N, C-alpha and C positions, 0 to 999 in steps of 0.2 A: 326318705324325698318328702311322704307323709308332714314332720313336726318341720324341717324346712319352711314349707308351703304354712303352713300357719304360723310358723314367727315371722314369715311376708306377708301373712296378711291380719295377724295384731300389729308391726309392725305399722304398716299401709293405716291401721286404725286408727294407733298413735297421732302419728301425724297432721290425719285429720281431726281431730281432736283441736292438737295444740293449732292447725290454718286456722276454728273455728275461733281461735281464744285469741292471738295475735296480728292472723291479717298474715300470716306469712308461714311459708312450708320453712320448717329448720329441718336445719343437718345435722350428723350426730353433735358437732361440738356447740353447735345451738343449748339439743338437749345436755349437754354437759353443764353446757352452762348456766341452763335456766334451773339445776338442781343443784349444784353449788350452791349457787346464793342462795335456797332455799335452805340447803343444809346450813350456809353457814347463819343464815337466816337475823344477815343489812343493809340492806335492800340503800344501793348508797349512788349519786346519781351519776359518778363517774368511778371503774371500778380502772387501775393502771394495768400495762400489757400482763406486766411479773401478777399481780392481782388473780388476771384473768384465767391466767395460765392456773395460779392458785386454788382457783373455785375450780376448775374441770376435774382439777388433781386431787381435789374435798371431795367432791361428784364421786369421781372414779375409786376411791378408798369407799364410799359410802356405797355403793352398791354393790362394790365385790363383798365387802364383811355381809352381805344379804347370806353368801355361801357359804361364809367361815376365812373370808383371804386376813381382812382386814378386823379389827376392831380400835376403837375409838381407843385412844391413851389417856384425852383430855384436851383443855383449851388453853391456851394462854393469856396471857395479858392485853388483848391484842383479842380477843374474844374469837380467835383462828381454830378449828378445830384440826387436831393431828392424832395418825393413825401408827399403828404397827401392824408389819403384816406378820401372819400365825403360821400362815402356810405356800408354799408356794404355785405359782399361778400351773395350770397343765400347759405343755411345748403346744403352739397352734397357730397354722399359717395365719396373715393378717384374714383372709375371709371367715375363719373360722373365729380369731379374736374379735371380730366384728357384730357378730353372727349370736356369743360370748356377752357379748356386754352388750350388746339389745335385748336378749334376753331378758337380765342382770334391771336394766331400765323398763323394760314390758314389767317386771316385777314389780319395782319401782314403784311404776303411774298403781298396778292394779292396789300396792298398799293406802297410798293413798285417797284422800277425799276429792278428784277433780273430777 
């Protein structure tokens, strides 16, 4: 229970920092979108719905690469990164998946100058 409480406390602190920066409380999709843009490295005025989904996929792969689940395979001619899965993800229920992803997001932001 201690680890779960610590994760939640750290998550709230991250949400607070993001709220200060963007004047709006972000949800998980928004945070993944922001990480995806950061990893893609090209901020455009508009992204299509498909590009937004691709950015969230890039974020997820980048996050899980921190634990060796994915690695960057390369970048295509348009600058989009592509990843290769290195090992299977653990089987988890939905709350466990969310906490797993939150933990990786927190690790990501700990490594960034934020």
